C-alpha positions as CSV (number, residue, x, y, z in Angstrom):
1,M,99.5,-65.1,-60.9
2,D,100.7,-65.5,-64.5
3,G,104.2,-64.2,-63.9
4,R,103.7,-60.8,-65.5
5,A,104.9,-57.8,-63.6
6,V,102.3,-55.5,-62.2
7,L,103.1,-51.8,-62.3
8,W,101.4,-49.8,-59.6
9,Q,100.5,-46.3,-60.6
10,S,99.8,-43.9,-57.8
11,R,97.3,-41.2,-58.2
12,P,99.0,-37.8,-58.3
13,M,98.6,-36.0,-55.0
14,Q,96.3,-33.2,-55.4
15,T,96.5,-30.2,-53.0
16,R,93.2,-29.1,-51.7
17,Q,92.6,-25.8,-49.9
18,V,89.4,-24.9,-47.9
19,R,88.2,-21.9,-45.9
20,L,85.9,-22.9,-43.1
21,L,83.6,-20.7,-41.1
22,I,82.6,-22.5,-37.9
23,S,79.6,-21.3,-35.9
24,G,78.3,-22.2,-32.5
25,L,80.0,-22.2,-29.1
26,V,83.5,-22.1,-30.6
27,Q,85.3,-19.3,-28.8
28,G,86.6,-19.6,-25.2
29,V,86.7,-23.4,-25.5
30,C,90.3,-23.9,-26.8
31,Y,88.9,-24.4,-30.4
32,R,91.8,-22.6,-32.1
33,A,94.6,-24.4,-30.2
34,S,92.9,-27.8,-30.6
35,A,92.4,-27.2,-34.3
36,Q,96.0,-26.2,-34.7
37,R,97.2,-29.4,-33.0
38,Q,94.9,-31.5,-35.2
39,A,96.0,-29.7,-38.4
40,Q,99.7,-30.1,-37.4
41,S,99.2,-33.8,-36.7
42,L,97.9,-34.2,-40.2
43,G,100.8,-32.2,-41.7
44,L,98.6,-29.4,-43.1
45,R,99.4,-25.8,-43.8
46,G,97.2,-22.9,-42.9
47,W,95.8,-20.9,-40.1
48,V,92.9,-20.4,-37.7
49,R,91.5,-17.3,-36.0
50,N,88.5,-16.0,-34.0
51,L,86.2,-13.6,-35.7
52,R,84.4,-10.7,-34.0
53,T,81.1,-12.3,-35.1
54,G,81.8,-15.2,-32.6
55,Q,82.7,-17.6,-35.4
56,V,86.1,-19.3,-36.0
57,E,87.7,-19.0,-39.5
58,L,90.2,-21.6,-40.6
59,V,92.2,-22.1,-43.9
60,A,93.7,-25.5,-44.4
61,Q,95.8,-26.8,-47.3
62,G,97.2,-30.3,-48.0
63,P,96.3,-33.7,-49.5
64,H,92.6,-34.1,-50.0
65,D,92.1,-36.9,-47.5
66,D,94.0,-35.0,-44.8
67,V,92.0,-31.9,-45.3
68,E,88.8,-33.9,-45.2
69,A,89.9,-35.4,-41.9
70,L,90.4,-31.9,-40.5
71,V,87.0,-30.8,-41.8
72,A,85.4,-33.8,-40.0
73,W,87.2,-32.9,-36.8
74,C,86.0,-29.2,-37.1
75,R,82.4,-30.5,-37.2
76,R,82.9,-31.8,-33.7
77,G,85.7,-29.6,-32.3
78,P,87.2,-30.0,-28.8
79,P,85.1,-31.4,-26.0
80,A,83.8,-28.0,-24.6
81,A,82.7,-26.7,-28.1
82,R,79.2,-26.9,-29.4
83,V,79.5,-26.7,-33.2
84,H,76.3,-25.7,-34.9
85,R,77.5,-25.2,-38.5
86,V,80.6,-25.5,-40.7
87,D,80.5,-23.6,-44.0
88,I,83.1,-25.0,-46.4
89,H,84.4,-22.8,-49.2
90,E,86.8,-24.5,-51.7
91,E,89.6,-22.3,-52.7
92,Q,92.3,-22.3,-55.4
93,P,95.4,-23.5,-53.6
94,E,97.9,-20.6,-53.0
95,T,101.4,-20.7,-51.6
96,L,101.1,-20.9,-47.9
97,P,104.1,-20.9,-45.5
98,P,104.9,-24.2,-43.8
99,G,103.1,-24.9,-40.6
100,F,99.7,-24.1,-39.1
101,T,99.4,-21.0,-37.1
102,I,96.9,-19.2,-34.9
103,R,96.2,-15.6,-36.1
104,A,94.9,-12.6,-34.2
105,T,91.2,-12.0,-34.0
106,S,89.8,-10.2,-37.0
């Protein structure tokens, strides 16, 4: 070291928001509750719900790496799930209330 001070600059935290459509055996296997716990453990905002089509829809918002960790989890799901496909739609971040909730089937 040459004695000069090193200034660390952190990259500004960018909020990412995604809407996922998860297909496969994803209803009746505790997918929503498990996704909620996973999202809460990552400190994300958003919601999850069953769709009448048999899919699960999920909106998640937070730091890029944390959202990416949830997306990776959604590709596996809870042990009883059999995920066949996850469609990822990037969205413009909007103001979401704190927390991660389970919404009624739509």
